[in-house]
DOMI-452310 format. One record per atom (N, C-alpha, C): residue in one letter; x, y, z. Coordinates in steps of 0.05 Angstrom, whole numbers, plus 5000, padded with zeros to 4 digits. Example, Ala and Ser with C-alpha at 12.3 -4.5 7.8 and 13.67 -1.06 7.14 Angstrom:
2
A526448865156/A524649105156/A526449345156/S525749555142/S527349795143/S525850015157/
REM end
This chain:
335
M534546885049/M534347135034/M534147375052/T535147605043/T534947845059/T533048035044/Y531048135059/Y529048315049/Y529448585062/L529648795046/L529549065057/L526649155054/V525349205077/V522549295077/V522449575088/T521449765072/T521250035083/T518350075093/G518150255113/G515550305125/G514750095145/T516749985160/T516149765179/T514749855204/A514550115209/A512850215230/A510150295220/G509750265194/G507150325182/G505350075181/F503050115171/F500949915171/F501749675154/I501949705128/I502549475111/I505349375115/G507249555117/G510049475120/G510549305145/N509149375167/N509549215191/N508448935188/H506148905175/H504948645171/H506748475152/V507848605131/V509548455112/V512048365126/A513348535142/A515748465156/A515248235175/L513048245190/L512448025209/L512047765194/A510547765171/A510147525156/A512747405146/L514547575137/L517147475127/L518847365149/L518847495172/L520347395195/L519247125204/E516647085204/E515446835212/E516146615192/R516846685168/R517746485148/R520746425151/G522146565168/G524946525172/G526846695156/E525746905142/E527347075126/E528747285143/Q530947395132/Q532347625144/Q530947885135/V530248055153/V528848305146/V530448545157/V531048725140/V532048985148/V529749185145/G529049305168/G526649475168/G527449775169/V526449925150/V527150215148/V524650375154/D524850565172/D522650755178/D523850985194/N522751225189/N523651455205/N521551555224/L519351415226/L517151475245/L516351775244/T515251865222/T514252135220/T511852165239/D511152405245/D508952455264/D506352515249/Y506052405225/Y503552445209/Y501152345225/Y501552135240/Y499452045259/Y500851925284/D499251835303/D500151745329/D502751585329/L504851695341/L507451555342/L507351315360/S505651325381/S505551095399/S504550845385/L502750885365/L501750655350/L503950545332/K505550715321/K507850625304/K509850475321/E510450575345/E512250435363/E511150165372/A508550155376/A507249905384/A507449695361/R507149795336/R507449605314/R510349505313/L512249685316/L515049595315/L515749395338/A514349425360/A514849245383/A514148955376/R512448915356/R511748645347/R513948505333/I515948655323/I518048535307/I520848595316/K521248795333/K523848895340/K525648685353/E524548515369/E526148315384/E526648065369/H525548045345/H525947795329/H528947775321/K530047545323/K532947505318/K533747565289/N531847555271/N532447605243/N531847885233/F531148055253/F530348335245/F532548535253/T533048705234/T534948925238/T533549195232/E533549375252/E532149625248/E534049835238/A533149995218/A534650225209/A532750455210/R532950615231/R531150845235/R532251085220/I531651095195/I532751305177/I530651415159/D531151645147/D529451765127/D530451685099/I528651565083/I529451475057/I530351705039/A529551955046/A530352185030/A533252265036/D534452135057/D537352185063/D538951985047/R539952075024/R541251895005/R543651755016/T545351905030/T547851795040/T547351565060/V545551615079/V544951415099/V543651165086/L541851215067/L540550985054/L542550825038/E544450955025/E546550815011/E548150625030/T548650715054/T550050555074/T548450305081/V545850335084/V544150105091/V544249905068/F544049985044/F544249795021/F546949665020/A549049815024/A551849705023/A552349515045/T551249575069/T551749405092/T550249145091/H547749155083/H545948915086/H545548765060/K546148895037/K546048765011/K543448595007/P541148735007/P538648585006/P538248444978/D536948214979/D536248074955/D533748194942/Y531848264960/Y529348384951/Y528848634967/V527548824954/V526649074967/V523649094964/I522249124987/I519349174987/I518949454998/H518449644980/H518449924988/H515550014993/L514950045019/L512250125027/L512150385043/A514550505048/A514650765061/A513750985042/A512051165052/A511151385036/A509651585053/Q509351825043/Q507352005056/Q504651935043/A502851835060/A500251745050/A498151955054/G495851905043/G493552075048/G492852265025/V490552225013/V489652404991/V489252685001/R487752715023/R487052985033/R489353145044/H491153005057/H493553135068/H495253255045/S495153135022/S496853225000/S495853494988/I493253554993/I492153804983/I493554054996/N494054025022/N495154255037/N498054225044/H499153985040/H501953945048/H503553795025/P503553915001/P504853774979/P507753724983/Q509153904998/Q512053865001/Q512753605015/D510953515033/D511453255047/D511653025026/Y510153045005/Y510052834985/Y512452854966/L513253094960/L515653134945/L518053004959/H518253044985/H520552955001/H520552645002/S518352525010/S518352235014/S517852074989/N515752154974/N514751994952/N516452024926/L517752254923/L519252294899/L522252274904/A523252454922/A526152434928/A526852174942/G525152084961/G525751834974/G525651594955/F523751594937/F523551374918/F525951364899/L526851594891/L529251604874/L531551474888/N531951524914/N534051404929/N533751104931/I531351004934/I530850724933/I531650604907/L530950734885/L531750634858/L534750624855/E536050834865/E538950834863/E540250614880/G539050564904/G540050344920/G539850074906/C537550034893/C537149784878/C539049774854/R539449994841/R541250004818/R544049914825/H545150024847/H547849964854/H548149714872/G545849624882/G546049394901/G545449124889/G544849114863/G544348844851/G541848714862/V539848864868/V537348754879/V535948584858/K534848354866/K533548174847/K530848274838/H529348414856/H526648504850/H525948724869/L524948944858/L523849164874/L520849164871/L519449134893/L516549164894/L516049424910/Y514149584900/Y513749844913/Y510749904913/A509950054933/A507150134936/A506350344916/S504250294901/S502850494886/S500050514898/T498050584882/T495450634894/T493250614872/S490950534881/S488650534863/S487850814855/S488751014871/S488251294864/S489551374838/A491551214829/A492851284804/A490951284780/Y488751134782/Y486851134760/Y485351394757/G485251554778/G484251834777/G481651864764/A481552024742/A479052084729/A478051864711/N479451644708/N478551424692/N475951314704/T473951264688/T471351174697/T470650884689/K472450764673/K471950494664/K472450294687/Q470450134693/Q470549954716/Q470049664707/P471249464722/P473349504743/P475949584731/F477549714748/F480149814739/F482049584731/K483149604708/K485249414699/K487849564695/E489949414698/E492649544697/E493149674669/T491749584649/T492149694622/T490449944617/H488750014637/H487050254634/H488750514637/S487750734627/S489150984630/S489551064659/A491951164666/A492451274692/A493851544689/D492851694670/D494251944662/D492952194673/H490752164689/H489352394699/H488852374729/P490952384745/P490552374774/P489052614784/V487452574805/V485852794816/V486752884843/S489052784852/S490252884877/S493252874873/F494753044888/F497653054885/F498852794896/Y497552674916/Y498552414926/Y498552214903/A496252194889/A496152004866/A498152074845/A498652334840/A500652414820/A503452314828/T504152334853/T506752234862/T507051934858/K504851794863/K504951504860/K505151414831/R503651564814/R503951514785/R506751584776/A507851794786/A510551864780/A512551644788/N512051514811/N513651294819/N513751074798/E511351014787/E511150804767/E512850874742/L512751124734/L514251214711/L517251224717/M518051304741/M520851294749/M521851014749/A520250824760/A521050544761/A521450434733/H519650514714/H519950414687/H522650504675/S523350754679/S525850854667/S528250704679/Y528250644705/Y530450504717/Y530450214708/S528150094705/S527949814695/S529149804667/H528549994651/H529649994624/H532650054623/L533450264637/L536250344635/L538150154649/Y537350044672/Y539149884688/Y538249594693/H536149514679/H535149244679/H534449144707/I533249324722/I532249264749/I529349164747/P528748914755/P526048824755/P524348984776/T522249114767/T520649264786/T517649194782/S516249194804/S513349144804/S511949344822/G510149504810/G508549694825/G505949574834/L505249624859/L502949504871/L500749714876/R498649694861/R496449884864/R494449774885/F494749874910/F493049774932/F490349904931/F488349744938/F485549844939/F484649834968/T484450074981/T483350115007/T483949895027/V486349875035/V487249665053/V486349725082/Y485249525096/Y484249565123/Y484849325140/G484649355166/G485049135185/G486349225210/P486849035228/P488149095254/P490849235250/W491449415268/W493949575267/W493849775244/G491449845235/G491250025212/G491850315218/R491350485197/R492050765199/R489750935210/P490251095230/P488151255243/P486951465224/D488251535202/D487051725184/D485151605164/M484851345164/M483051205145/M480251215156/A478251215138/A475451245146/A474551035165/Y475250785160/Y474250565178/Y475250605207/F477650705209/F478850745236/F477450985249/K477151205234/K475851445246/K472951385252/F471551225235/F468751165241/F468550995266/T470350805269/T470250625293/T470650795318/K472550965318/K473151145341/K470651315348/A469551435327/A467251615332/A464751465342/I464151245329/I461851085338/I462150985366/T464550895373/T465150795400/T464751015420/E465651255413/E465451485432/E462851635430/G461151565411/G458551695409/G458651975397/T460752025380/T460952275366/T460252245336/P459552465322/P458652435295/P460952355276/I460152225254/I462052165233/I461252325208/D463252415194/D462752555168/D462652355146/V460352335133/V459952135112/V460052295085/Y462252265071/Y462652425047/Y461152285023/G460552455003/G459052354981/G456252274989/K455352365013/K452752285024/K452351985025/G454551845028/G454451555030/G454251405004/E454051554982/E453751434955/E456451394942/M458351274958/M460951214948/M461450914951/F463250814934/F463650524934/F466650474934/R467550274950/R470350214952/R470849914951/D473049844940/D474049564940/D475849534964/F474649454987/F476149435012/F477749175012/T480349185018/T482048955017/T483348905044/Y482848665055/Y483848605082/Y486848565082/I488148655103/I491048665105/I492348395100/D491248175111/D492547915107/D492547835078/D490447905063/D490347845035/D492448005019/V492848255027/V494848425014/V497648305019/V498248235044/V500848125050/V501347865035/D499347695033/D499547445017/D500347504988/G498947704976/G499547774949/G502347884945/I503248044963/I505948164961/I508047954963/I507847784982/I509947584987/I510047374964/K507747304954/K507647114931/K508847234906/L508747494904/L509647634880/L512647674880/C513947654903/C516847714904/C518547554885/P518147284882/P519747134864/P518847144835/V516647284829/V515647304802/V516947544788/L519047504773/L520547724761/L519347804734/P518848064731/P517848154705/P519848124682/S518748104658/S520448084634/S519348274613/P521048394597/P519948554575/P518348384556/Y515948454549/Y514348274533/Y515448244504/A517048434495/A518248404468/A520248164468/A521148084491/A523047864493/A521647594495/L519047594497/L517547354501/L516447254474/E515846994473/E514646884448/E511847004443/S510447054465/S507747164463/S507647434478/H506447634466/H506247894479/H504047874500/D504647744522/D502747694543/D503047904564/L501148094566/L501348314585/L501148224614/V500347974618/V500447874645/V503347854655/L505147784637/L507947744645/L509647994641/G508948174623/G510548404619/G508948634608/A508748854622/A507149084614/A508849284598/S511349224593/S513049404578/S514449254556/P514749374532/P516249234511/P519249254514/V520149424532/V523049474534/V524249424562/A522649374582/A523649374609/A522449144625/P523949034645/P522848844664/P521148984685/F518749064677/F517149254693/F514249154692/E512949174716/E510149084717/E508549264736/I505949264733/I504049394751/I501949184758/Y501249164783/Y499148974792/Y497149114810/N494649054805/N492549134824/N492548924847/I492249024872/I491848854895/I489248944908/G487048814902/G484448884913/G482848634919/N480448674928/N478748454936/N476648374915/E476348544895/E474448504873/E471548514883/Q471048604907/Q468348624918/Q467848914926/V465949044913/V465449324918/V463249354940/V463849524959/V461949574982/V461149864982/K458549904984/K457450184987/K458150295014/L458750545016/L459650665041/L457450635063/T454950675056/T452750645076/T452650355086/D453150165069/D453149885078/D455549825096/F457749945089/F460149925105/F459750025133/I458450255135/I457850375161/I455950195177/A453950085163/A452049905177/A453449665189/I455449555174/I456949325185/I458449405210/L459749635208/L461249735232/L459349775256/E457049885251/E455049925273/E454449665286/D454049455269/D453349195280/D455649075296/K458149105286/K460448985300/K461049135326/I460549405326/I461049565350/I458749545370/G456349505359/G454049485376/G452849755383/K453349955367/K452350225371/K451650355344/P449550525343/P448950665318/P450850895314/A451350965289/A452951195282/A451251445281/I452451665289/I451151925285/I452352045259/K450752055238/K451752115211/K451452405204/N453552525195/N453652795184/N454152775154/L451952785138/L452252735109/L453552985096/M455652925080/M457253135068/M457353095038/G458253295023/G458753264994/G461453134990/M462153104965/M464752984958/M467053164966/Q469253034974/Q471653184981/Q473453224956/Q475053444957/Q476953484936/Q478853244934/G479453164910/G481452944906/G480252664909/D477652644916/D476452384920/D475152284894/V474752024893/V473351904871/V470951744882/R468851714865/R466351594875/R466551284877/L468151164860/L468150874858/L470950764853/T471750564868/T474150404861/T473450114860/H474349974840/H473749694836/H476049564822/A477349364835/A479749244824/A479149004806/N480548974784/N480748724770/N483448614777/T483548374789/T486048264798/T486848014783/D485747984758/D486347744742/D489347714737/K490747934733/K493647914727/K495147794751/L494647894774/L495947794798/L495247504804/A492647444799/A491747164804/A493146974785/R493647054760/R494846874741/R497746814747/V499147004759/V502046954764/V502546854792/T500646884811/T501246814838/T499046634851/G496746604837/G494546464850/G493046634870/F493546894870/F492247084889/F489247044889/A488146994913/A485246954915/A484347054942/P483847314945/P483047424971/P480447294980/D480347215006/D478047065015/D476947175041/T477647435048/T476547545073/T474247735066/S471847655076/S469447825072/S469648085088/I468148285079/I468248535093/I467148505122/E465248325125/E464148275152/E466248155170/D467647955161/D469747835177/D472048035182/G472848175161/G475148355164/G474548585183/L472148705181/L471448915200/L471148815228/G470048575230/G469848455257/G472548415270/R474548335255/R477248295267/R478448575274/F477848775257/F478949035263/F477649145289/V475049125292/V473649225315/V474649085340/D475048815338/D476048665361/D478848775369/W480548815349/W483248925355/W483049205367/Y481349375356/Y481049645366/Y480249655395/K478249485402/K477349475430/K479549375448/S481149175439/S483249065455/S485549275458/Y486249415436/Y488549595437/Y487849845453/Y485449955449/Y484750205462/Y483150165488/G482649915495/G481249865520/G478349935520/
REM end
């Protein structure tokens, strides 16, 4: 099988591509290496997969429709795993145009490529931030996601609605993946765990937002990759076409469309998270307690029953083990 994976210089996309290559699949990797964060880290990630005999690199911008059309026409992917995006809640507050370019225009081009390319299944990154102002916990896919509190979240929710329209109009099976705070080796430097590790290691203060009274469902990268790959062959169906209106199999009455949470189902308080990092690094943190940031939410907690029922998804990496592996990688990578 041929998989087109976007964001292969990014955190999740790189891990997914590597796992597919190790299974013997053909992978076409798309990334334009934006300078949102350290380009040398992105190049180092790519170095893990570039020389593999089954890997083909396409260093392009997904917002360039003509070039992306050529990639689809040349490689004819069976599956598309779309993980490229402009990430970051806080960056979206001051740079909304970046999100319009990549997350909306770019995603439309991906949908068009799937429409004309006969793709069997499109899986794409959404976010737990889509739940926005919803306070019902744990988050279920059937809960309201109509009140995003950041423009980043709004673009991801828009992706879900765009995917539904294409699934209905052109019968493209699509699955949106609402990720819950993914972390681990080769992670993103703009994420709190990465910034905290850097600051604690260097003995500089960390900004602790919400005065540490925040809770996150941290999900280790290997568990996320496992869930994504297991979901590839699970094609959504319109539930109106089924004998039973089972929302586990179809979240739409008219389209082969689904949404899945990918989380750990274990909520960790931010102050406890920092304490684990301090233990793994072997140094205390210098804490600068702050209020809540614009666009942030106090609690995220995933219900992953739907994904578990269709794939057997069962994340088994504890926060202690996961952060330990990240700190070990960080020390090795940065010396």
